[in-house]
Structure formats: C-alpha cells, structure tokens
N, C-alpha and C positions, 0 to 999 in steps of 0.2 A: 504494500499500499504506500501511496505517496500522500504527502500533505503539502499543500501550497496555499499561499495567501495572494489574492489578486486584488490590485487597487482598481476601484471602480468609481467613476464620477456619474452624477445624475440621479442617484438614489436619494429620496427625500422623505419617504414616509413608510408606514407599515405595508402599504400595497406594494411598494417597490421590493421590500424584503420578501414578501410572499411570492411575488412574481419570479424573482431570481431563485429563491429556494426551491420552488416547485419545478421550474425549468431545468435547473442543474441537477436536482435529485432524480429526474426522470432519465438522465443519461446512464448507460450501462456502466456498472462498476463503481458508481458514486455511492459512498457509504454515509457521508455526513457533509452537510452544508451549513455554515454559520455566517450570518451577515452582520457586520458591525456597521450600522447605519451612520453613526456619528463619525467613525473613523474612515468610512468609505472603503471598507475592505470586505472581501468574501473569502472565507477559509473553507477549503475543500479537502476532504479525505477521499481518495479514489484509487482505483486500480488502473495504472497507466497502460496496461495491456488491453483494457476494454474501452477506455476513453482517454484520448490524449488531452494534455493541458490546452492545446489550441482549440479543441472541440468544446471544452468547457468555456473558454473565453468567448468563442463564437456564439455559444448559447446565451451568454450574458448580453452580448452585443445585439443579438436578435430580439431581446426583450426591451431594447431601446436605451441601454446604458453604455457608457464609454469605458472600455478597459484601458487603463493607463499603464504604460510600460514602466 
C-alpha cells in the first residue's frame, strides 16, 4: 500500500469533501481517503498496482478541483 498527500485548490465546503471522497474512494485499490479542507490536502491510502497516483489526481480534477504540484 502507498500513502500520498495531494495538494488541492478549490475545495471550500463539506460538499467538496464529499465529492472528492466518494470519487476517489470508488477507484480500485483505494482503501482510505481523508480530506483536510482547511489545509487543502487529500490523503490517500491505495494500492498503486490497481490505481496509479495520476489516476487519483485525474479523478480529483474531474470533480472540478485543481491539483497543485
């Protein structure tokens, strides 16, 4: 399992938290998603053999938020 923290801009409310959590959790191999709304961070525990980090970032972007390098 891998653990990564992704910096995300544009999240401002609990709806944002729920949208990101549900979308990322639906990816194969994702075990845990934790959104830090105030810090603008998404922590993800996942199996990189099933979902690459780029796929997780892409899913966040598809929800309308900006992934910051």
